[in-house]
Residue frames as a rotation matrix with the C-alpha (Angstrom) as fourth column:
MET 1
0.802 -0.482 -0.352 -257.67
-0.146 0.414 -0.899 -158.13
0.579 0.773 0.261 -73.78
SER 2
0.780 -0.549 -0.300 -254.65
0.561 0.401 0.724 -159.76
-0.278 -0.733 0.621 -72.09
GLY 3
0.751 -0.565 -0.341 -251.52
-0.530 -0.825 0.196 -157.72
-0.392 0.033 -0.919 -71.80
SER 4
-0.188 -0.879 0.439 -249.40
-0.352 0.478 0.805 -160.71
-0.917 -0.003 -0.400 -72.75
ALA 5
0.544 0.402 0.736 -251.14
0.542 0.502 -0.675 -161.39
-0.641 0.766 0.055 -76.09
ARG 6
-0.579 -0.783 -0.227 -249.17
0.207 -0.411 0.888 -160.55
-0.788 0.467 0.400 -79.18
ILE 7
0.528 0.841 0.118 -251.14
0.462 -0.168 -0.871 -158.50
-0.713 0.514 -0.477 -81.72
HIS 8
-0.387 -0.658 0.646 -249.63
0.910 -0.158 0.384 -157.68
-0.150 0.736 0.660 -85.13
PRO 9
-0.673 0.102 -0.733 -250.01
0.093 -0.971 -0.220 -153.96
-0.734 -0.216 0.644 -85.85
THR 10
-0.864 0.330 -0.380 -251.99
-0.468 -0.251 0.847 -154.67
0.184 0.910 0.371 -89.02
ALA 11
-0.710 0.618 -0.336 -254.58
0.644 0.763 0.043 -156.84
0.283 -0.186 -0.941 -87.22
LEU 12
-0.532 0.635 0.561 -258.06
-0.495 -0.770 0.403 -155.34
0.687 -0.063 0.724 -86.70
ILE 13
-0.724 0.269 -0.636 -259.47
0.629 0.637 -0.446 -156.20
0.285 -0.722 -0.630 -83.25
GLU 14
-0.154 0.740 0.655 -262.93
0.021 -0.660 0.751 -154.73
0.988 0.129 0.086 -82.66
ASP 15
-0.441 0.061 0.896 -264.31
-0.814 -0.447 -0.370 -153.59
0.377 -0.893 0.247 -79.34
GLY 16
0.390 0.688 0.611 -265.37
-0.901 0.423 0.099 -156.21
-0.190 -0.590 0.785 -76.82
VAL 17
0.557 -0.290 -0.778 -262.99
-0.246 0.837 -0.488 -158.91
0.793 0.464 0.395 -78.04
ARG 18
0.656 -0.399 0.640 -261.30
-0.672 0.077 0.737 -161.00
-0.344 -0.914 -0.218 -75.35
ILE 19
0.564 -0.603 -0.564 -257.92
-0.310 0.478 -0.822 -162.56
0.765 0.638 0.083 -76.06
GLY 20
0.989 -0.072 -0.131 -256.12
0.149 0.501 0.852 -164.89
0.004 -0.862 0.506 -73.59
ASP 21
0.498 -0.867 0.016 -252.58
-0.561 -0.308 0.769 -164.89
-0.662 -0.391 -0.639 -72.29
GLY 22
-0.361 -0.848 0.387 -249.82
-0.179 0.471 0.864 -165.92
-0.915 0.243 -0.322 -74.68
THR 23
0.452 0.542 0.709 -252.03
0.632 0.366 -0.683 -165.85
-0.629 0.757 -0.178 -77.80
SER 24
-0.677 -0.661 -0.326 -250.52
0.141 -0.550 0.823 -164.52
-0.723 0.511 0.465 -81.10
ILE 25
0.578 0.793 0.194 -252.61
0.436 -0.098 -0.895 -162.73
-0.690 0.601 -0.402 -83.69
TRP 26
-0.392 -0.876 0.282 -250.80
0.660 -0.054 0.749 -162.27
-0.641 0.480 0.599 -86.97
ASP 27
-0.847 -0.119 -0.518 -250.94
-0.127 -0.901 0.414 -159.79
-0.516 0.417 0.748 -89.83
GLY 28
-0.783 0.545 -0.298 -254.21
-0.492 -0.252 0.833 -158.90
0.379 0.799 0.466 -91.49
VAL 29
-0.724 0.551 -0.415 -256.38
0.656 0.736 -0.167 -160.79
0.214 -0.393 -0.894 -89.04
HIS 30
-0.548 0.650 0.526 -259.89
-0.525 -0.757 0.389 -159.37
0.651 -0.064 0.756 -88.41
VAL 31
-0.750 0.348 -0.563 -261.66
0.622 0.660 -0.421 -160.31
0.225 -0.666 -0.712 -85.17
ARG 32
-0.261 0.774 0.577 -265.27
0.043 -0.588 0.807 -158.98
0.964 0.236 0.121 -84.80
ARG 33
-0.396 0.102 0.913 -266.87
-0.778 -0.564 -0.275 -157.66
0.487 -0.819 0.303 -81.72
GLY 34
0.448 0.635 0.629 -267.70
-0.891 0.374 0.257 -160.04
-0.072 -0.676 0.734 -78.87
ALA 35
0.561 -0.305 -0.769 -265.38
-0.160 0.872 -0.463 -162.83
0.812 0.383 0.440 -80.04
ARG 36
0.679 -0.410 0.609 -263.45
-0.646 0.060 0.761 -164.74
-0.349 -0.910 -0.224 -77.38
ILE 37
0.511 -0.627 -0.588 -260.07
-0.222 0.565 -0.795 -166.35
0.831 0.536 0.150 -78.03
GLY 38
0.984 -0.024 -0.174 -258.41
0.168 0.422 0.891 -168.42
0.052 -0.906 0.419 -75.33
ARG 39
0.545 -0.838 -0.026 -254.84
-0.616 -0.421 0.666 -168.59
-0.569 -0.347 -0.746 -74.11
ARG 40
-0.336 -0.884 0.325 -251.81
-0.318 0.431 0.845 -169.85
-0.887 0.181 -0.426 -76.02
CYS 41
0.557 0.557 0.616 -253.56
0.457 0.414 -0.787 -169.78
-0.694 0.720 -0.024 -79.35
ILE 42
-0.690 -0.689 -0.221 -252.13
0.162 -0.444 0.881 -168.89
-0.706 0.572 0.418 -82.76
VAL 43
0.512 0.857 0.057 -254.30
0.331 -0.135 -0.934 -167.02
-0.793 0.497 -0.353 -85.31
GLY 44
-0.308 -0.804 0.509 -252.67
0.754 0.120 0.646 -166.97
-0.581 0.582 0.569 -88.72
GLU 45
-0.828 -0.151 -0.541 -252.47
-0.077 -0.924 0.376 -164.14
-0.556 0.352 0.753 -91.18
LYS 46
-0.773 0.544 -0.328 -255.57
-0.582 -0.400 0.709 -162.89
0.254 0.738 0.625 -92.96
THR 47
-0.721 0.572 -0.392 -257.93
0.620 0.785 0.005 -164.99
0.310 -0.240 -0.920 -90.89
TYR 48
-0.486 0.680 0.549 -261.46
-0.511 -0.731 0.453 -163.68
0.709 -0.060 0.702 -90.21
ILE 49
-0.774 0.311 -0.552 -263.28
0.603 0.628 -0.492 -164.43
0.194 -0.713 -0.674 -86.96
ALA 50
-0.306 0.773 0.555 -266.91
0.190 -0.522 0.832 -163.25
0.933 0.360 0.012 -86.79
TYR 51
-0.113 0.417 0.902 -269.13
-0.770 -0.611 0.186 -161.81
0.628 -0.673 0.390 -84.10
ASP 52
0.332 0.428 0.841 -269.29
-0.936 0.259 0.237 -163.68
-0.116 -0.866 0.487 -80.77
VAL 53
0.512 -0.297 -0.806 -267.28
-0.181 0.880 -0.439 -166.69
0.840 0.370 0.397 -82.01
VAL 54
0.702 -0.304 0.644 -265.78
-0.657 0.073 0.750 -168.66
-0.275 -0.950 -0.149 -79.08
ILE 55
0.440 -0.701 -0.561 -262.29
-0.224 0.520 -0.824 -170.17
0.870 0.488 0.072 -79.47
GLY 56
0.983 0.001 -0.181 -260.80
0.164 0.422 0.892 -172.26
0.077 -0.907 0.415 -76.65
ASP 57
0.525 -0.848 0.064 -257.23
-0.626 -0.334 0.705 -172.63
-0.577 -0.411 -0.706 -75.38
PHE 58
-0.377 -0.832 0.407 -254.24
-0.262 0.517 0.815 -174.03
-0.888 0.200 -0.413 -77.37
VAL 59
0.620 0.629 0.470 -255.93
0.384 0.280 -0.880 -173.64
-0.685 0.726 -0.068 -80.73
LYS 60
-0.606 -0.782 -0.144 -253.94
0.176 -0.309 0.935 -173.33
-0.776 0.541 0.325 -83.97
ILE 61
0.640 0.757 0.128 -255.60
0.370 -0.158 -0.916 -171.44
-0.673 0.634 -0.381 -86.80
ASN 62
-0.363 -0.831 0.422 -253.52
0.772 -0.014 0.636 -171.21
-0.523 0.557 0.646 -89.98
ALA 63
-0.868 -0.132 -0.480 -253.66
-0.072 -0.921 0.383 -168.51
-0.492 0.367 0.789 -92.64
SER 64
-0.757 0.541 -0.366 -256.83
-0.624 -0.434 0.650 -167.28
0.193 0.720 0.666 -94.30
VAL 65
-0.795 0.547 -0.263 -259.36
0.596 0.785 -0.167 -169.24
0.116 -0.289 -0.950 -92.25
TYR 66
-0.572 0.688 0.447 -262.97
-0.437 -0.717 0.543 -167.98
0.694 0.115 0.711 -92.33
VAL 67
-0.824 0.290 -0.486 -264.73
0.559 0.557 -0.615 -168.53
0.092 -0.778 -0.621 -89.00
CYS 68
-0.431 0.710 0.557 -268.38
-0.030 -0.628 0.777 -167.25
0.902 0.318 0.292 -89.35
ALA 69
-0.436 0.418 0.797 -270.85
-0.880 -0.382 -0.281 -166.39
0.187 -0.824 0.535 -86.62
GLY 70
0.644 0.755 0.127 -272.26
-0.754 0.597 0.274 -169.29
0.131 -0.272 0.953 -84.61
VAL 71
0.424 -0.560 -0.712 -269.00
0.012 0.789 -0.614 -171.28
0.905 0.252 0.342 -84.47
THR 72
0.711 -0.310 0.631 -267.48
-0.687 -0.117 0.717 -172.60
-0.148 -0.943 -0.296 -81.28
VAL 73
0.407 -0.709 -0.576 -264.03
-0.227 0.532 -0.816 -174.10
0.884 0.463 0.055 -81.33
GLU 74
0.998 0.033 0.046 -262.94
-0.053 0.260 0.964 -176.10
0.020 -0.965 0.261 -78.29
ASP 75
0.462 -0.879 0.118 -259.38
-0.622 -0.227 0.749 -176.61
-0.632 -0.420 -0.652 -76.86
PHE 76
-0.305 -0.839 0.450 -256.50
-0.256 0.528 0.810 -178.07
-0.917 0.131 -0.376 -78.87
VAL 77
0.668 0.588 0.456 -258.29
0.376 0.262 -0.889 -177.78
-0.642 0.766 -0.046 -82.23
MET 78
-0.571 -0.792 -0.217 -256.36
0.184 -0.381 0.906 -177.23
-0.800 0.478 0.363 -85.44
LEU 79
0.716 0.697 0.020 -257.93
0.237 -0.215 -0.947 -175.33
-0.656 0.684 -0.319 -88.35
SER 80
-0.215 -0.881 0.422 -255.60
0.738 0.136 0.661 -175.57
-0.640 0.453 0.621 -91.32
ALA 81
-0.812 -0.240 -0.532 -255.14
-0.053 -0.877 0.478 -172.95
-0.581 0.416 0.699 -94.06
HIS 82
-0.798 0.496 -0.343 -258.20
-0.564 -0.413 0.715 -171.74
0.213 0.764 0.609 -95.95
VAL 83
-0.735 0.648 -0.198 -260.76
0.678 0.704 -0.210 -173.68
0.003 -0.289 -0.957 -93.94
VAL 84
-0.766 0.570 0.297 -264.24
-0.428 -0.797 0.425 -172.14
0.479 0.198 0.855 -94.40
PHE 85
-0.786 0.609 -0.104 -267.20
0.445 0.442 -0.779 -172.41
-0.428 -0.658 -0.619 -92.04
THR 86
-0.676 0.668 0.312 -270.81
-0.075 -0.483 0.872 -171.69
0.733 0.566 0.376 -93.14
ASN 87
-0.937 0.339 -0.083 -273.93
0.105 0.048 -0.993 -170.96
-0.333 -0.940 -0.080 -91.05
ASP 88
-0.185 0.896 -0.403 -276.89
-0.661 -0.417 -0.624 -170.55
-0.727 0.151 0.670 -93.42
ARG 89
-0.363 0.086 0.928 -278.60
0.389 0.919 0.067 -173.31
-0.847 0.386 -0.367 -95.44
PHE 90
0.263 0.602 0.754 -280.46
0.958 -0.070 -0.278 -170.96
-0.114 0.795 -0.596 -97.76
PRO 91
-0.286 -0.462 -0.840 -278.36
0.487 -0.825 0.288 -167.83
-0.825 -0.327 0.460 -98.28
ARG 92
0.431 0.392 0.813 -279.48
0.887 -0.353 -0.300 -164.94
0.169 0.850 -0.500 -100.52
ALA 93
-0.716 -0.662 0.221 -277.99
0.634 -0.749 -0.192 -161.55
0.293 0.003 0.956 -101.20
GLY 94
-0.581 0.569 0.582 -281.37
-0.299 -0.814 0.498 -159.81
0.757 0.115 0.643 -101.10
ASN 95
-0.824 0.394 0.406 -283.94
-0.389 0.127 -0.913 -159.69
-0.412 -0.910 0.048 -98.26
VAL 96
-0.528 0.678 0.512 -287.32
0.550 0.732 -0.402 -161.41
-0.647 0.069 -0.759 -98.47
ASP 97
0.500 0.797 -0.337 -289.02
0.330 -0.536 -0.777 -158.37
-0.800 0.277 -0.531 -100.00
LEU 98
-0.007 -0.634 0.773 -286.15
0.999 0.033 0.036 -157.72
-0.048 0.773 0.633 -102.40
THR 99
0.899 0.312 0.308 -285.96
0.323 -0.946 0.016 -154.11
0.296 0.085 -0.951 -101.18
ASP 100
0.547 -0.777 0.310 -282.45
-0.835 -0.534 0.134 -154.18
0.061 -0.332 -0.941 -99.80
LEU 101
-0.302 -0.737 -0.604 -279.55
-0.471 0.667 -0.577 -156.46
0.829 0.110 -0.549 -98.98
GLU 102
0.708 0.431 -0.560 -280.10
0.226 0.613 0.757 -159.24
0.669 -0.663 0.336 -96.49
THR 103
0.757 -0.403 0.515 -278.45
-0.653 -0.515 0.556 -158.55
0.041 -0.757 -0.652 -93.16
SER 104
0.130 -0.788 -0.602 -274.97
-0.245 0.562 -0.790 -159.99
0.961 0.250 -0.120 -92.60
ALA 105
-0.472 -0.221 0.853 -275.51
-0.861 -0.094 -0.501 -160.05
0.191 -0.971 -0.146 -88.85
PRO 106
-0.977 0.118 -0.178 -276.55
0.153 0.968 -0.197 -163.27
0.149 -0.219 -0.964 -87.07
THR 107
-0.347 0.931 0.113 -280.33
-0.843 -0.363 0.397 -163.91
0.411 0.043 0.911 -87.14
GLY 108
0.146 0.499 0.854 -282.69
-0.801 0.567 -0.194 -166.58
-0.581 -0.656 0.482 -85.87
GLU 109
0.975 0.196 -0.109 -281.83
-0.218 0.721 -0.657 -168.64
-0.050 0.665 0.746 -88.93
THR 110
0.120 -0.987 -0.109 -278.06
-0.845 -0.044 -0.533 -168.63
0.521 0.156 -0.839 -88.18
LEU 111
0.901 0.190 -0.390 -277.04
-0.036 0.929 0.369 -172.23
0.432 -0.319 0.844 -87.40
SER 112
0.521 -0.705 0.481 -274.42
-0.823 -0.267 0.501 -173.09
-0.225 -0.657 -0.720 -84.83
THR 113
0.660 -0.409 -0.630 -271.42
-0.061 0.807 -0.587 -175.36
0.749 0.426 0.508 -85.41
ARG 114
0.709 -0.463 0.532 -269.08
-0.637 -0.097 0.765 -176.84
-0.303 -0.881 -0.364 -82.78
VAL 115
0.363 -0.712 -0.602 -265.63
-0.310 0.516 -0.798 -178.23
0.879 0.476 -0.034 -83.25
ARG 116
0.986 0.165 0.011 -264.89
-0.071 0.367 0.927 -180.50
0.149 -0.916 0.374 -80.35
ARG 117
0.601 -0.775 0.195 -261.67
-0.601 -0.277 0.749 -180.79
-0.527 -0.567 -0.633 -78.42
GLY 118
-0.133 -0.860 0.493 -258.60
-0.204 0.510 0.835 -181.97
-0.970 0.011 -0.243 -80.27
ALA 119
0.611 0.423 0.669 -260.17
0.516 0.427 -0.742 -182.17
-0.600 0.799 0.043 -83.73
THR 120
-0.524 -0.773 -0.359 -258.28
0.065 -0.456 0.888 -181.28
-0.849 0.441 0.289 -86.89
ILE 121
0.717 0.687 0.117 -259.75
0.234 -0.080 -0.969 -179.76
-0.656 0.722 -0.219 -90.06
GLY 122
-0.136 -0.867 0.480 -257.47
0.784 0.201 0.587 -180.03
-0.605 0.456 0.652 -93.10
ALA 123
-0.703 -0.309 -0.641 -256.56
-0.028 -0.888 0.459 -177.32
-0.711 0.340 0.615 -95.53
ASN 124
-0.854 0.347 -0.387 -259.22
-0.497 -0.330 0.802 -176.04
0.151 0.878 0.455 -97.91
ALA 125
-0.725 0.651 -0.224 -262.02
0.672 0.740 -0.024 -177.96
0.150 -0.168 -0.974 -96.16
THR 126
-0.616 0.633 0.469 -265.56
-0.488 -0.774 0.403 -176.52
0.618 0.020 0.786 -96.04
ILE 127
-0.917 0.315 -0.246 -267.77
0.389 0.563 -0.729 -177.15
-0.091 -0.764 -0.639 -93.04
GLY 128
-0.373 0.873 0.315 -271.53
0.352 -0.181 0.918 -177.02
0.858 0.453 -0.240 -93.66
PRO 129
-0.433 0.259 0.863 -273.88
-0.657 -0.746 -0.105 -175.21
0.617 -0.613 0.493 -91.23
GLY 130
0.359 0.719 0.595 -275.20
-0.909 0.126 0.397 -176.61
0.211 -0.683 0.699 -87.97
LEU 131
0.566 -0.206 -0.798 -272.74
-0.030 0.962 -0.270 -179.46
0.824 0.176 0.538 -87.59
THR 132
0.739 -0.451 0.500 -270.60
-0.574 -0.034 0.818 -181.01
-0.352 -0.892 -0.283 -84.82
ILE 133
0.320 -0.744 -0.587 -267.06
-0.361 0.478 -0.801 -182.23
0.876 0.468 -0.116 -85.51
GLY 134
0.932 0.259 -0.254 -266.34
0.082 0.533 0.842 -184.76
0.353 -0.806 0.475 -82.77
GLU 135
0.669 -0.710 0.220 -263.41
-0.540 -0.261 0.800 -184.93
-0.510 -0.654 -0.558 -80.33
PHE 136
-0.230 -0.942 0.243 -260.10
-0.377 0.317 0.870 -185.79
-0.897 0.109 -0.428 -82.03
ALA 137
0.643 0.435 0.630 -261.82
0.452 0.448 -0.771 -186.30
-0.618 0.781 0.092 -85.40
MET 138
-0.498 -0.804 -0.325 -259.87
0.075 -0.414 0.907 -185.48
-0.864 0.428 0.266 -88.56
VAL 139
0.733 0.681 -0.010 -261.31
0.125 -0.148 -0.981 -183.91
-0.669 0.718 -0.194 -91.69
GLY 140
-0.035 -0.797 0.603 -259.12
0.850 0.294 0.437 -184.51
-0.526 0.528 0.667 -94.76
MET 141
-0.603 -0.320 -0.730 -257.87
-0.011 -0.912 0.409 -181.59
-0.797 0.255 0.547 -96.83
GLY 142
-0.908 0.258 -0.331 -260.31
-0.400 -0.294 0.868 -180.29
0.126 0.921 0.370 -99.44
SER 143
-0.743 0.653 -0.148 -263.27
0.664 0.746 -0.043 -182.14
0.083 -0.130 -0.988 -97.89
VAL 144
-0.598 0.672 0.437 -266.80
-0.489 -0.738 0.466 -180.77
0.635 0.064 0.770 -97.89
VAL 145
-0.964 0.150 -0.220 -268.48
0.266 0.601 -0.754 -181.76
0.019 -0.785 -0.619 -94.59
THR 146
-0.484 0.863 0.147 -272.30
-0.472 -0.398 0.786 -182.02
0.737 0.311 0.600 -94.78
ARG 147
0.640 0.649 -0.411 -272.99
0.030 0.513 0.858 -184.27
0.768 -0.561 0.309 -91.70
ASP 148
0.729 -0.325 0.602 -271.78
-0.675 -0.199 0.710 -184.54
-0.111 -0.924 -0.365 -88.11
VAL 149
0.110 -0.784 -0.611 -268.39
-0.379 0.535 -0.755 -186.24
0.919 0.314 -0.238 -87.69
PRO 150
0.935 0.237 -0.265 -268.12
0.117 0.499 0.859 -188.74
0.336 -0.833 0.439 -84.74
PRO 151
0.630 -0.735 0.252 -265.18
-0.640 -0.307 0.704 -188.64
-0.440 -0.605 -0.664 -82.32
HIS 152
-0.166 -0.888 0.429 -261.86
-0.318 0.460 0.829 -190.02
-0.934 0.001 -0.358 -83.72
ARG 153
0.571 0.422 0.704 -263.43
0.497 0.506 -0.706 -190.41
-0.653 0.753 0.079 -87.18
LEU 154
-0.663 -0.672 -0.331 -261.43
0.027 -0.463 0.886 -189.67
-0.748 0.578 0.325 -90.35
VAL 155
0.477 0.823 0.309 -263.56
0.478 0.053 -0.877 -188.28
-0.738 0.566 -0.368 -93.14
VAL 156
-0.655 -0.700 -0.286 -262.46
0.056 -0.422 0.905 -187.34
-0.754 0.577 0.315 -96.65
GLY 157
-0.730 0.245 0.638 -263.98
0.683 0.222 0.696 -186.20
0.029 0.944 -0.329 -100.00
ASN 158
-0.773 0.536 -0.341 -266.86
-0.509 -0.843 -0.173 -184.22
-0.380 0.039 0.924 -101.34
PRO 159
0.594 0.308 0.743 -269.24
-0.591 -0.460 0.663 -184.87
0.546 -0.833 -0.091 -99.71
ALA 160
-0.413 -0.813 0.411 -267.03
-0.873 0.224 -0.434 -186.12
0.261 -0.537 -0.802 -96.82
ARG 161
0.664 0.579 -0.472 -267.36
-0.413 0.811 0.414 -189.83
0.623 -0.080 0.778 -96.14
PRO 162
0.720 -0.366 0.590 -265.91
-0.478 0.356 0.803 -192.11
-0.504 -0.860 0.081 -93.38
ALA 163
0.553 -0.579 -0.598 -262.51
-0.506 0.337 -0.794 -193.48
0.662 0.742 -0.107 -94.22
GLY 164
-0.079 -0.579 -0.811 -261.20
0.465 0.699 -0.544 -194.83
0.882 -0.420 0.214 -90.91
TRP 165
0.925 0.292 -0.242 -260.33
0.324 -0.279 0.904 -193.90
0.197 -0.915 -0.353 -87.35
VAL 166
0.088 -0.927 0.365 -257.47
0.058 -0.361 -0.931 -191.86
0.994 0.103 0.022 -85.83
CYS 167
-0.032 -0.258 -0.965 -255.76
0.943 0.311 -0.115 -191.81
0.330 -0.915 0.234 -82.52
THR 168
0.760 0.287 -0.584 -255.72
0.545 -0.771 0.331 -188.85
-0.355 -0.569 -0.742 -80.13
CYS 169
-0.074 -0.899 -0.431 -252.24
0.181 -0.438 0.881 -188.05
-0.981 -0.013 0.195 -81.55
GLY 170
0.257 0.269 -0.928 -253.61
-0.734 -0.570 -0.369 -188.01
-0.628 0.777 0.051 -85.11
HIS 171
-0.773 -0.588 -0.238 -252.09
-0.604 0.567 0.560 -191.23
-0.194 0.577 -0.793 -86.42
PRO 172
0.033 0.802 -0.596 -254.42
-0.806 0.375 0.459 -193.64
0.592 0.465 0.659 -88.26
LEU 173
-0.358 -0.050 0.932 -255.69
-0.754 0.604 -0.257 -196.57
-0.551 -0.795 -0.254 -86.13
ALA 174
-0.572 0.205 0.794 -257.77
0.378 0.925 0.033 -198.58
-0.728 0.319 -0.606 -88.56
ARG 175
-0.886 0.379 -0.266 -259.63
-0.403 -0.348 0.847 -198.45
0.228 0.858 0.461 -91.82
ASP 176
0.057 0.960 0.274 -263.35
-0.973 0.115 -0.198 -199.24
-0.221 -0.256 0.941 -91.88
GLY 177
0.775 0.331 -0.538 -263.79
-0.460 0.880 -0.120 -202.97
0.434 0.340 0.834 -91.55
ASP 178
-0.034 -0.884 -0.466 -260.48
0.108 0.460 -0.881 -203.51
0.994 -0.080 0.080 -89.70
GLU 179
-0.152 0.003 0.988 -261.78
-0.801 -0.586 -0.122 -202.93
0.579 -0.811 0.091 -86.17
ALA 180
0.512 0.480 -0.712 -261.96
-0.148 0.866 0.477 -206.58
0.846 -0.139 0.515 -85.13
ARG 181
0.338 -0.449 -0.827 -259.19
0.849 0.524 0.063 -206.50
0.405 -0.723 0.559 -82.51
PRO 182
0.767 -0.083 -0.637 -257.72
0.380 -0.740 0.554 -204.10
-0.517 -0.667 -0.536 -79.99
ALA 183
0.617 -0.534 0.579 -255.36
0.470 -0.340 -0.814 -201.51
0.631 0.774 0.041 -81.48
ARG 184
0.382 -0.602 -0.702 -252.16
0.642 -0.373 0.669 -199.89
-0.665 -0.706 0.244 -80.27
CYS 185
0.986 0.005 -0.165 -251.14
-0.101 -0.775 -0.624 -196.63
-0.131 0.632 -0.763 -81.88
PRO 186
0.521 -0.839 0.155 -247.72
0.835 0.464 -0.296 -197.08
0.177 0.284 0.942 -83.58
ARG 187
0.114 -0.492 0.863 -246.93
0.214 -0.836 -0.505 -193.43
0.970 0.243 0.010 -83.01
CYS 188
-0.077 -0.081 0.994 -247.77
-0.742 -0.662 -0.112 -192.72
0.666 -0.745 -0.009 -79.34
GLY 189
-0.871 -0.304 -0.385 -248.44
-0.048 0.834 -0.550 -196.20
0.489 -0.461 -0.741 -77.91
ARG 190
-0.463 0.770 0.438 -251.99
-0.831 -0.205 -0.518 -195.53
-0.309 -0.604 0.735 -76.71
ARG 191
-0.983 0.155 0.103 -254.15
0.173 0.965 0.197 -198.63
-0.069 0.211 -0.975 -76.54
TRP 192
-0.491 0.848 -0.199 -257.67
-0.864 -0.503 -0.016 -198.79
-0.114 0.164 0.980 -77.90
ARG 193
-0.782 0.389 0.487 -260.57
0.377 0.917 -0.129 -201.22
-0.497 0.083 -0.864 -78.00
TRP 194
-0.905 0.422 0.051 -263.49
-0.139 -0.405 0.904 -201.03
0.402 0.811 0.425 -80.33
THR 195
-0.565 0.825 0.006 -267.12
0.133 0.099 -0.986 -200.30
-0.814 -0.557 -0.165 -79.41
GLY 196
0.029 0.694 0.719 -270.19
0.937 0.231 -0.260 -199.91
-0.347 0.682 -0.644 -81.58
GLU 197
0.931 0.345 -0.121 -269.45
0.299 -0.909 -0.292 -196.20
-0.210 0.236 -0.949 -81.78
GLY 198
0.646 -0.751 0.135 -265.71
-0.259 -0.382 -0.887 -196.31
0.717 0.538 -0.442 -82.49
PRO 199
-0.136 -0.819 -0.558 -262.45
0.423 0.461 -0.780 -196.62
0.896 -0.342 0.284 -80.51
MET 200
0.889 0.333 0.313 -262.36
-0.175 -0.384 0.907 -196.29
0.422 -0.861 -0.283 -76.73
ALA 201
-0.016 -0.947 0.321 -259.20
-0.825 -0.169 -0.539 -195.80
0.565 -0.273 -0.779 -74.68
ASP 202
0.857 0.259 -0.445 -258.11
-0.057 0.907 0.417 -199.07
0.512 -0.332 0.792 -73.13
GLY 203
0.811 -0.445 -0.380 -255.66
0.547 0.348 0.761 -198.56
-0.206 -0.825 0.525 -70.27
GLY 204
0.674 -0.574 -0.464 -253.43
-0.389 -0.811 0.438 -195.80
-0.628 -0.115 -0.770 -71.53
ARG 205
0.450 -0.604 -0.657 -250.10
-0.836 -0.027 -0.548 -196.55
0.313 0.796 -0.517 -73.07
């Protein structure tokens, strides 16, 4: 654990956790063994980070986020308050023989989810198991994501459906059906052109 990380005295950090320089861990956070958190991150109060989760650099995690085993979060991602990840399609409390509780540890049926660089997941969103949230995608607040989200895609609703495209800075670029001409972001000035798979950077700003 880095000596420059700030850990609130009420946070529970288990053995084998690695935390990068300049990261702040706030009150009531629980980080399980083997997790890795990069540099200059913020982990908000009462957040839970499970076994062996990998979190990149410059990540913002707001209050009461549940990050289960099998999740990888890349650099510059934002996880808003009360986001919940899942990793099991067919969860049960009891084991197959109904002789005891099912294990809470990762198993061969634990599915992996990856949140790519720069993506934002809005408050109270739920992310289904085994998915990829693409680079700089945006998941609207309260959405339930059941399919992969392409890069720069905006999805909203339950189940989450495509609603448009967003810039690297987060500002909307176009609604579905409005991708006929090159776009310039009104917020940051980045220029974009459209391909069959979404927006592509077109010469910077």
